[in-house]
N, C-alpha and C positions, 0 to 999 in steps of 0.2 A: 667497469667492462663493462663494456652497451651487450645492456639486455638484447639476443634476439630467438626467444622462445622457438622450438619446433612447431610447427601443424601438428592436430590431432585428428582421427576422425573413427570412422567403424568400418570395418570388413561388414559382409553380407548378413553375417551368421551376429553381429553387432559389437564384439568384442573390439576394444579401442587400443588402438597404437600412435605413436607419434611418428611422424612423416624423417623417413634418412634425408628426406634433401628440402624439403619444402617448408618454410617459416611461418609464423600465425599470420593470420589477418584475421581484421578486423572492417567492419562496413562501421561510416561513420553517421550514415544516412546521405553523404552527400559522395564519398567516393570510399572504393576498396584500398584500404592501405597498412601500413606494418602499424601497430602499435608505437604508444609514443610509450618511454620509459616510465614515467610519471604517470599516467594508466594504470600501468600493470603490479597486480597481489596475488601473489597466494589463492588460488582458491579456498573460501573459509571454511572453516571445519563445520560438518552442517549441510552442506552446499551439494545438491543431485547434481548429476550430468544424465542428459537427456541424449538419446538416439535423432537427429532428426533425418525419420526419412525421407528417400525419395526426393534427399536434394545432395546436389555437387557441390563440395566445399569449393574455397579457394583458399591457394596458401602462398606466399612471397618468394619470388627464385631472389635466391642467395647472392643470384651473380646478378642479374641485372638490375633485383629491389622493384621490378614490376611485378605485380600480384596475375595469375594463373589457375583457370578450375583445373583442379586435377579428378580426374575425372577414374571412374570403377570403384569409390569407394563413396562413404555418405558422410553426410558431417552432424557433428557432438556440439555442442553446448550447454554454458554451465547456468544453473540456477541458485541464485548465490545465497548464503546464509540470511536473514533478516538482518535490519542497521547498515545493510551494503546496497549503496548505489551504483548498477550498473553503467558503464561511459561508454558505451561500444553495444554492435550487435555481431552476430557470429556472419560471416560475408559466404555468401552461399546462392546458390541459384538454384530454382525449383524445379522438377521435369514437371511435366502437361498433368501427371495424375498424382502429384505429392499430396497426401490428405492433408486438414485443414489441422493445425498444431493445440494440444491442449490449453488452457487458459496459464501460462507461465513466461514469466519474464527471462527471456530466452538471455545468456552471456555470452561473446567468446570465451573459448578456452585455447590453451597452448601446453606447451611443455619445457620445463625451465630446472637443469639441477633435479632432477629426479625427483619433480610434484609439478603438479596440475597448476597453472596460472587463469590468472583473471580479466580484466578491463575496469578496475569499480574501485568503490573508496566507500569505509565508512561516514558514515555523515550521522549516528549517532554511539554513543556510549555504553548507554544500558546497554545490560545482557540480560533483560528480559527474558526475551525469545531464543538464546543461545543452545541449540540441540541438546549441549552434554549437559544442560540444567535437566533435562526434564528424564524419569524413570517412569516409562508407563506402569511397571506394578503399580512402585507407590500410589502415583494419581488415580487407578481403578479401586486400590482400596482404600483411599482417602473420599472417590464420589462413593462407594460403596455406604463406608459410616457417615454419611452426611445423610444421604436416602433415608438412612434408619432412622434419620431426628428431623426429616424435612419429608417423611412419607407421600404429603396429597400437596408438595408443592412444584407443579410440571415444568416448573423453567427449573431447579435443577437438574428432572429431568432429561430433558431437552438435553444443556450444556453437558451433561456425562456422558450422552450419546455423540456431541462435537466434539469432547474430550476425548473419546476411547476407539472412535468409527474414524474421525477426521481427522485426528491428531491435531487438534487446534490450540496452537500455543498458549489464548487469552481463558479458553476456557481451563486448559490445565493447571495455567496458575491461578484458577480462581480456584482449584479444589487441595491445591498445594497451601491457598492462605498464604500471598504475595501478589504483589505488581497490582495492575491491571484485571478489574472483575467484567465481564461482560452479560451486556442484559437485553438479549434479543425480543425485541416485542413484536414484530408488523407483518405478517404473511404478503402483505402487499405493497406494492411500490406503483412508485407516477413517472417513473424514468426507464427506458427499454435500453440499456448500456448494451451497444456491444459485445463487451466483456464482463458480462454481470456474471458473480462465481455463484449467484443462488437458483437464479432458471436459464434453462438451455441458451443462451444468445446464440445467433447466428448461422447460418451455413452449418449445421450437427454436431459442430461443438456443445460435450457433454457440461453441464459444470459444478465442477469440485465438489458443489454441497447440498442436501436438500434443504429449501428453505423451512422455516420454523412454519409450522400449519396450523397455530393457535393465537389467541393472543392477550396474553399473561393478566391474569386480574393484576391492580395497585400492590392489594397484598402481597402477591409471590413475590413480584419485584421486589418490592419493600424488605423485604423478609432475606431476602438474598445478596441484596446489597450493603443491608444495616451490617449483614453476618461479615459480610470481606469489610467493610470499613471498618466495623470491631476489633477487627483481628491483624490489620495489613498498617503499619507504618505508615503516614504519608501515602494513603490509598486512593484511586483512583477506582469510578464504574460507571462504566462506559455505553451507551444505547447508540444501535448502529451497528451489525457485527455483519459481518461475510455470511452468514447462514437465514438471513432475515432480506425482505426488502428495507422501504423506508419508513425508518421512525417516527418520521411526522405525519404519517397516515395515522397512525393513535397517539397525536400528540396530548387529546385530551387524557385521556389513559395514564402515559409519561407524567404529564401533571399532576395525576392525584397521587403517582407515585412517589415522586420528588416531594409532594407537600409530607405524607408519609413520613420519607424518610426525613427530614428536615427539623419532622416535630418529635423523633429518636437521638439522633445526631446532627452534632452542630459538624461533627470533623467532615470532611472527604470528602474530594473532589469532582463532583457529578456534572458527565460530559455528555454529549451531543455527538457523535458522528454521523453525518447526514447530505443530504444532495444544498438543501439549504432553500427551499422550495419555499415555505413557507413562512415568511420575516413576520407576516403577525402571529403565525404560531410558534415560532421563534419565544421573540418577544413575553407571550406570556407564560413559557417556559421560564423563563430569567426570573421573571417573577415568583416565579411559585420556587425559585432556588437552584436554575441552574448556573450551574458557574461558570464554564466553557463548552465552544462549539470547535468542531474539526467539518469545513467543508472542503468537499474534493470537488478539484478539476480539474480537469485534460489544456483547458485551455483556458486565456482568457480572452481568445479569439470568438466573438459569437458564433458563423457559423462552423469554427472547428470544434467549438465545445457541444452543436447543434449535434454535429453529425453523431459522436461519437456519444452522448448522453440519450439524446433524443426524446428530450424530454416533453408532457404530457402536461398543459395547462401555465406551464410555468416559463422560467425564459433564468439564463444568466445576470439579468438585471438584478431581480427576486435574490438567488443564490448571496448578490452582492449586501441587498438590502438587510440579508441575515446578520451575516458580520457586522454591520453597522450597528445593529439592535441588541447584538450582545455586548459589541465594544460600547453603547452606550448607555448599557446598564452596571459596567463597570467589570465585563467578565471576560473570557482571555477566548483568543480569536486565532485556532490554528487554520491552515491552507493543507491540506491532503493533495499536494500535487501530485498529480501522477505521470511520471516521467516518460519521457520515450525517445533513447537517444537518435540524433537526428531532424526530428519536429523541434524538442524543448528547446532548444537551444537553436535552433531558428532566430536571425537577427531580428525579423519579426516579431518572435513567441515573445524573446526575450523581452522586447519593448513593454508589449500586451500585458507580460507577467507582470512586471514593475507597480505599468500605472494599477493594474489586478489588484493584485495586496497592497497595494497605498490606498485606495477604494475603499477596499473592505475591511481596513482598519487591524491584516494581521498581527499578530507577535511572534508568530511563530512559522516556519514556511516544514514540513515535513516531505521530504523529497524521497518518495514512493514509489518504485521501479512499477511500472503499467502489463497486468503482466495477457497480453494478447499476443496470437503469432501475429509476427511481425509484418505481414505482408499482408493482412486481414486491417489495420491501423494503416498502414500507407493508402490504399484504395479507399477507406474512410475520408483521410482529408484531406482539407480544400486545397486548390493550387499548385503551383510546381515547387519540387524541391528549390531549396535555396541552399548558397552555403552554410557552415555552422558555426558556430562559437567555440563550442565544445561545452559539457555540461560545468567542468569545473571552471569554465570562464561565464556560464550563467549567475550558477552560486554566488563570483565576485563582481558581479553586475550592480544584482541583489542587494549586496551585501552594502556597497558604496551606494547604490540611490539608496537605498530605508537602510543605514547604520546602525537601526533599537532589530532590529526584526533579524530574532532566532533560525537557526536549522536545526531538525530532529530528521525520527524519524517514528516515532511511538507516543503518547502522550505525558505531558507532563502532569506530576500532582502541584497543582496552583492556587490551593483553599486560599494559604495564604495569601495570597499576592490578591484574588478578589473580593476575600473580606475589606482590604486594608484598601481599595482601590471602593466598595464600593463603602466605606467609610467615608472614605474623602468626598466623595459624590454628595452622601446625605447630612454631610459637615458635621461627624461626630467623629 
């Protein structure tokens, strides 16, 4: 039976309804249309539903199959839980006084068999950030216990704030003693990202996190990292978090911390989430013992990359060189591809993405939703709208062009692989 979900909308009081006549519409970045059946999934557990204020939604007329604006109501959107890649955008038209939307990844919503549906696909099997696996009270108790054990460690205090105030899953996982441990270090940045999560970006949007206000000492970092590695099987610890600027701004501190960690343990994956702006610093960190890097990129076309990141003193070429530096050291290279439906799947972007992944020697592509008001992003990007191939087709093209590459959403444990690669390079 063909799925034809009903349109959902909100009234002036913010109450959610399914429409008695109109069907669900999606915006694929090139046209307003009905969703394809293979795009649809039930809205994952733990996802959020957002009102789209002063935005008139589209619905699909089931008789004509055409898209029509539905007046007198407000649009709604979903924010899918981690590990899901949205495949389209909500379909709406903004009124002149519409406020800029907060920094989330807005996905279309519909109603099918008494449940909300969206257009998305799961790209990582890991459940490390599934909301149902977190008990806030347990996190709070664990954080309190650890603060007593490490009363002078400012990084522990900062992570407790992230876990309890912002609900950061990475910080919560650290206190629960599982998965990936965060190591934020930098209060400053050399990018001016339009969708910055820790410093208010353009047009009055409030950043969802306060940025860390100090640079931890190498010993504080090593203490946190070694605790996590010591109690988690296949542990990952990562510099570069949503609550900081660019970690490479503190590369000397990070290098010293890595050396301290590696003096105390040979286990655990040490990872760097970064804009990749300083390839020489990255090479130095690899010498210190860095295992993996995750390079954030919205586009491998220079103009579009620069329009979003607004780099200060570096370019996309430096990002690619950072990937090469890690690969040449025997390390593991991930690209954090910030995906936006209707842009990332343009034919020109697909070709540039495949070429860029090849140039930076990527092992893994993390398909991450770009958190930003769709209209703000469209205004930033260069060039006229192009026909799109779809995000599933983008992934297929990447697989075809680069058959050894993997897809995911999270940083994987790769310590054993990296040790093997580096041993082979050294002839041992």
